[in-house]
C-alpha positions, 0 to 999 in steps of 0.5 A, spaced: 516 478 543 521 481 538 524 478 532 530 481 528 530 479 521 537 479 518 536 481 511 542 481 506 540 480 499 542 483 492 536 482 487 537 482 480 533 486 475 528 482 472 524 483 465 518 486 465 512 482 465 504 483 465 500 480 471 493 477 471 487 480 475 483 473 476 481 470 482 487 466 486 486 460 491 494 459 492 496 457 499 501 462 502 503 458 508 510 458 506 511 465 507 513 468 514 507 471 517 503 472 524 496 473 526 494 479 531 487 479 534 483 482 539 475 480 541 473 482 535 478 483 529 483 478 527 489 480 522 494 476 518 500 480 516 506 478 512 513 480 514 519 483 511 524 478 509 529 478 504 530 471 503 523 468 504 518 474 504 511 474 500 514 481 497 521 482 495 519 487 490 521 495 489 515 498 488 511 498 495 514 498 502 515 491 505 512 493 512 504 492 513 503 487 508 496 485 510 493 478 508 487 478 511 482 482 516 476 478 519 471 482 523 464 479 525 464 474 520 466 478 514 473 478 510 476 485 508 482 483 504 486 477 500 490 475 495 487 478 488 491 474 483 492 467 480 500 468 479 505 470 484 512 472 484 515 475 490 519 480 486 514 482 481 511 489 483 504 488 484 504 481 487 502 482 494 496 484 499 493 490 501 493 495 504 500 496 502 503 503 501 508 506 496 511 512 493 509 514 486 515 518 485 521 514 483 525 515 489 529 519 493 535 521 488 533 518 482 533 524 478 540 526 479 543 519 479 546 517 473 545 510 470 549 505 475 548 510 480 544 510 486 537 512 489 533 510 495 525 508 496 523 508 503 521 501 506 525 498 500 532 500 500 538 503 496 537 501 489 541 501 482 538 506 477 539 502 470 540 506 463 533 507 462 529 513 459 524 514 465 522 510 471 517 505 471 513 502 477 512 495 473 519 494 473 523 490 478 530 494 480 536 491 483 536 492 490 543 494 493 542 495 500 535 493 504 537 496 510 535 493 517 528 491 519 526 490 526 519 487 528 516 487 534 509 484 536 504 483 542 497 480 541 493 486 538 499 490 535 505 490 531 511 494 529 516 495 523 522 499 524 526 500 517 533 503 518 537 505 512 544 509 511 546 510 504 552 514 502 548 519 497 545 523 503 539 520 504 538 516 510 532 515 515 529 511 521 522 509 518 517 506 523 510 503 522 505 501 528 499 497 527 494 497 532 487 493 532 481 497 535 474 494 537 472 495 530 478 496 525 485 498 526 490 504 526 496 505 522 501 509 525 507 512 521 513 516 523 519 518 519 525 520 522 530 523 517 537 521 519 541 523 513 544 530 510 539 531 505 531 533 505 526 528 504 521 530 499 516 525 497 509 523 496 506 516 499 500 513 497 496 506 499 493 502 494 488 498 499 486 492 494 480 491 498 476 484 497 470 485 501 467 478 502 471 476 496 465 479 491 468 481 484 468 488 483 461 491 480 454 493 482 455 490 489 459 496 491 458 503 493 464 508 494 463 515 497 467 521 499 466 527 503 466 532 497 463 532 490 468 528 486 469 528 478 474 526 473 477 527 466 478 520 465 474 515 461 470 510 466 470 505 460 462 504 462 464 501 468 462 506 473 458 513 474 459 518 478 454 522 482 455 528 487 459 524 492 459 517 490 462 512 485 457 506 483 458 501 478 454 500 472 456 493 471 460 487 474 468 487 471 469 480 468 476 477 465 481 482 464 477 488 465 480 494 469 480 501 469 483 507 472 481 514 474 484 520 477 479 523 482 478 531 483 474 535 487 477 535 494 480 541 498 486 541 502 482 540 509 484 534 512 476 532 513 476 531 505 481 525 506 476 520 507 473 514 503 467 509 505 467 502 501 461 498 502 459 491 499 451 492 499 450 485 498 454 482 504 453 489 508 460 489 510 464 496 509 470 500 511 471 507 512 478 510 512 481 516 514 488 519 514 490 525 518 493 529 513 490 533 507 490 529 500 495 530 495 492 525 490 486 521 489 485 515 484 481 509 483 483 503 480 479 496 479 479 489 476 475 483 477 477 481 484 479 487 487 478 495 488 482 500 490 481 507 492 488 510 492 490 516 496 496 520 497 499 525 502 505 529 501 511 528 506 517 533 507 522 532 512 528 536 513 535 533 516 534 531 523 527 532 523 521 527 523 514 527 520 508 523 523 501 521 520 496 516 522 491 512 518 485 509 521 480 503 518 473 503 521 470 496 519 462 496 520 456 491 518 450 494 515 
């Protein structure tokens, strides 16, 4: 089945707002979505749609917004807030991918000029001292999205042509396996300027709806350390991160994690809900560029980044793999 999604919308910049981080029970059936499944795994995805989509912000890639993954009676994702604005930078469900760098061409653009964010489109640069992912920016051209799907897979293709030298064809294919799913990426540089950027996944795990806290263990294949303040919520010991107490209300914290090497084998994280027994291990077939961890009461996010360099006329591919299990 093939669905071409026409997208023609200019998004006006909106004032910065602060999102809450509390449990949400809202109904999102109004937003375009579809469900893929096999005998073991069921996944709900929200579709890129400039007029009616769940997410129309400028921070994250619009494709592959996963609202639910069910496996052996356990749930791994969900909507983690009690408010929703399609234009707000964080109002979506994970795993979701984006870029920490402001965008292609942002630094050299003047106020009123253009820059590009992959998976979003051509954006107008406002008169500002520095980029902030919390801001919503004016989207000038969202390119063309094409979605194709079968019973147990879905592909998103984003074609963007700009007049500032950055153009691309970006494809993301999600395939279910018997105990999880794979996300295949391909970025073709069809412009005249090199594409050099980070790419990260926020993840937004919500395993069985358990609040972030002592039920969870997060482990890595290397000894981890951080210079950031865990605020008394977690302790780090060798290769593991464990919560000392549960997060409540508006509690949240962020840690930049160190200790990994440039070996691909280090790009792996395991998250276990010890109370329900459900867990997930995810890997990427590229070395880590950056590793962070963020949590609030309703979701926890190991945030892993890679670095991408694609010269004009060339392409880059990478694969993320999520393996689900129940202890």
